N, C-alpha and C positions, 0 to 999 in steps of 0.2 A: 686781594685787591689792595693797592696802596693809594691813599687819599692825601692830598694836600689841602688843608683847611686854612683859608685866609680870613682873618678876623680884622675888621676895621672899626674899632671903637676905642676911645682913649681910656676908658675906665674898666679895670679888670672885674669890678663888681657889677657891671652893667647887665641888663637883661640880654643884650646881644651876646655877651660871653656865656650867660646861662643857657641860651639857645645853642651855642656852639657845644657846650658840655653835653647837652641832650642828643645832639646829632652824633657826636662821638660815641656816646653810650649806645645809641642805636646801631651804629656801624660795628661796634665791637661785640655785639651779640653774636656775630660770626667771628670766631677766634682767628680765622685766616686773614681778616682785614687788619691792615696797619695804617697808622695815621701820623702825619707830620703837621705841626701847627705853625703857621706864619702869622703871629700877632704883630701887625705892622707898626703900631704905636709902641708897644713894649720893646720891639727890636730896634726902634729908631730908624725905620726905613725913611729915606729922603725922597719925597714924591716930586721934587722939583725937576722939571725937564730942562736940563742945562745945555750950555753950548756943546759940551762933550756928547750929550745924547743926540743933539741935532747934527753934529758933524759925522757921527757914526751913521745916521740915517742918510745924510746927503752925500757923503764922500766914501762911506764904507770903512771908516776908521775903526779901531778896536773899541768895542763896547766898554763902558765903565764896569769895574769889577763887581759892584753890587748888582748890576743888571744881569751879568753872567751867572752870578750865584743864584738869583731868583729863577732864571731860566732852567738851571740845573735841578732846582727843586721840582719844577713842573715836569721836566723830562723824566724824573723818577716816578711820577704819579700816573696812575690810571684814571684818576678822578680828581678834578679840581672843584672845591666847594668854596664859594664866596658867601660869607655871613656878615651882614652890615646893616646899620641903621639907615633909614631913608632921610637924607638931608636935602631940603629944597627939591623934593620929588625926584631925587637921583641918588647916586652913591656919594659917600664922603670924599673929600678932596684927596685924602691919603690913598684911597683905593683907586680913584681915577688916575692919580699920578703913578701908582704901581702898574696899572694897565698901560699908560702912556709910555713908561720907560721900559717895561719888560717885554711887551708884545711887539717886538721889533721886526722891521722888514728884513727878510732873510732867515728869520727864525720862526716867526708866527705866520708869515705870508711872504710872497714875492710879488712886488708891484713894479713891473718894468714898463717903461714907456712903450706904448703901442701894442702891448700884450695884455691878455686877460690876467686878472689876479690869480695867483696860485695860492691855495689855502693849505697850510702846512700842518695844522693841528687836528687833522681828522681822527687821529688815534685817541685824542683826549676827550673824556666825558666831563660835562660841567653841570653842577647843581648850584642854583642861586637860592639864598634864603635872606630876604629883606625884612627888616623890622620897621613898621611904620607907626605913626602917631595920630592917624586920623581914621575915621570910620570907612568901612568898605563902600558905603554909599558915596562918600566924598571922592574916593579913588575912582569909582565907576562914573559918577556924574561928570567929573572934570576930565576924565580920560587919562588920569595919572597912571593907573595900573597898566594900560596899554602903552603909554609913553615909556614906562620902565622896560617893558618887554621889547619895545622897538629899539630903544637906544642901547640896551645892554645885551639882551638875548640875540637880537638880530644884528645890531650895529657893530657889536664887538665880536661875539662868539660865532655868529653866522659868518662874519667876514673872514675869520681864520679857519673856518671849517670844523670847529669843535662840535661834538655831539652833545646837545643839550638834553639832559635827562629829567630836569625839573626846574621850575621857577616858582618859588612860593613866597607869599607875602603874609607875614604874621602881624596882627594888630592887637597888641596887649593894652587895651584901654581901661581895664579894671582888673580886679583880682581874678574873676572867673575867666576872662579872656586871656589873661596872662598865663594862668595855669593850663588852659586849653592849648595855648601856643607852645608851651614847653612839651606837652604831650604830643603835639603835632610834630615838633622838631625831632623827638625820639623816634616817631614813626617814619619820618623822612629818612633818618639815618638807617633804620632797620630795613627799609625797602630799597636802599640804593644798590646793593649788590645785584639784585634781580633786575632793577631798572637799567643798570649799566650793561648787563648781559643782553637784555632785550634790545637796547639801543644799538648794540654791536651786531645784532642779528643772530645771537647764539641760541 
């Protein structure tokens, strides 16, 4: 199984990156698993949805080269893993811009006037790992956990037909919960091969 891991945090020394390392370690417990990392900040990905992006959507003009390159990365993957900190109860702007620019009409879905949406990413499995800075009680009381699932799990990946194999929220609020979160990240990675197979009905 080949996984594309997309990391959206500006600091390489961040807890988010540490989580990514543990997910990778878990995945690589199976030597047949391969991994490609897309560190959006380190790679200088431009999240701005420009006129060129809009013209490609509206008129069917050629997509920008960086968008095509990101789509090729996803096309190579069996599993897409997004690892990101929660900013304002959602994903960081750089990751939202990556979604905006990469998940294009004609590649991720087909939305033609008068017709039902065609979802094109049914072959792709998706795992989300969000890192939050509030208590579980706050997430539950305010409905933020459900809001994340609605806007990302359903609103994005449900729309394109991707198979969601997991959506986890880690809350490293102290030393103990931080360590527990890293252990959970390792377990997430180790369990993904079987989760992807199960989601595919194998």
